[in-house]
C-alpha positions in Angstrom: 87.2 69.9 93.9 84.1 68.1 95.4 82.2 71.6 94.8 83.3 71.8 91.3 82.1 68.3 90.7 78.7 69.0 92.5 78.2 72.0 90.1 79.1 70.1 87.1 76.6 67.3 87.8 73.9 69.8 88.9 74.2 72.1 85.9 75.5 69.6 83.2 78.3 72.1 82.4 82.0 70.9 82.0 84.3 73.0 84.2 88.0 73.3 83.4 90.5 74.9 85.9 93.6 76.4 84.4 96.2 77.4 87.1 97.8 80.8 86.1 100.7 81.7 88.2 102.9 84.7 88.5 106.4 83.5 88.5 109.2 85.4 90.2 107.0 88.0 91.9 107.0 91.1 92.2 105.0 91.2 89.1 106.1 89.7 85.9 102.6 90.3 84.3 102.8 93.3 82.2 100.3 96.2 82.5 97.1 95.5 80.4 95.6 97.5 77.9 92.0 98.6 78.3 89.2 98.4 75.7 89.3 101.6 73.8 85.9 101.0 72.5 84.6 100.8 76.2 86.6 104.1 77.1 84.7 105.9 74.5 81.4 104.5 75.6 82.2 105.6 79.3 83.4 109.0 78.3 80.0 109.7 76.4 78.1 108.3 79.6 80.0 110.6 81.9 79.1 113.5 79.5 75.6 112.6 79.4 75.4 112.1 83.3 77.4 115.4 83.6 80.2 113.6 85.5 83.6 114.9 85.7 86.1 112.3 84.2 89.8 112.0 83.3 91.2 109.2 81.2 94.2 107.5 82.7 96.6 106.2 80.2 98.8 104.2 82.7 98.8 100.5 82.3 96.6 98.9 84.8 97.1 96.0 87.3 94.7 94.3 89.6 92.7 91.6 88.1 92.5 93.5 84.9 96.1 92.0 84.1 94.3 88.5 84.0 91.0 89.4 82.6 92.3 91.3 79.3 93.3 87.7 78.0 89.5 86.7 78.1 87.2 89.7 77.6 87.2 93.4 77.0 88.3 94.9 80.2 88.2 98.3 81.8 88.6 99.9 85.3 86.6 102.7 86.6 88.4 104.8 89.2 86.6 107.0 92.0 88.4 109.5 93.9 89.7 108.7 97.5 89.9 111.0 100.3 93.2 112.8 100.3 94.2 110.5 97.5 94.9 107.6 100.0 94.5 104.2 98.2 95.2 100.5 99.0 95.4 101.7 102.9 93.1 101.1 105.8 92.6 104.9 105.8 91.2 105.0 102.3 87.8 106.4 102.1 85.5 107.3 99.0 82.4 109.2 99.6 79.2 107.5 98.9 78.3 110.0 96.1 81.4 109.2 94.3 80.9 105.5 94.6 77.4 106.1 93.3 78.8 107.8 90.2 81.2 105.0 89.5 78.4 102.5 89.6 76.2 104.6 87.6 78.9 104.7 84.7 79.5 100.7 85.2 75.7 100.0 85.1 75.3 102.2 82.0 78.4 100.6 80.3 77.1 97.1 80.8 73.8 98.1 79.6 75.1 99.6 76.5 77.4 96.6 75.8 74.4 94.3 76.2 72.3 95.9 73.7 
């Protein structure tokens, strides 16, 4: 709380904290719906950059479940070696990471125009 008060004083910006709890875990928060408009932009970006892409229509989790309440939200997935994810053995080649970053950068640029 001390840090927040210091930031408020320094920036002259009021900060409000709202606690958002997930009651009765495993996960009562339903999957979130991604921004269709952003998906269309990302498809175009991938086509322009000649990047292969697949649209995943499953409901998403992660921080997206919370963020969709506040802002248009999307996830960009990049391939993991042998399909291993959320595990210490997970590995994504740097070239694939770069492609994901390229798509994100172009998306943010497009949205900010």
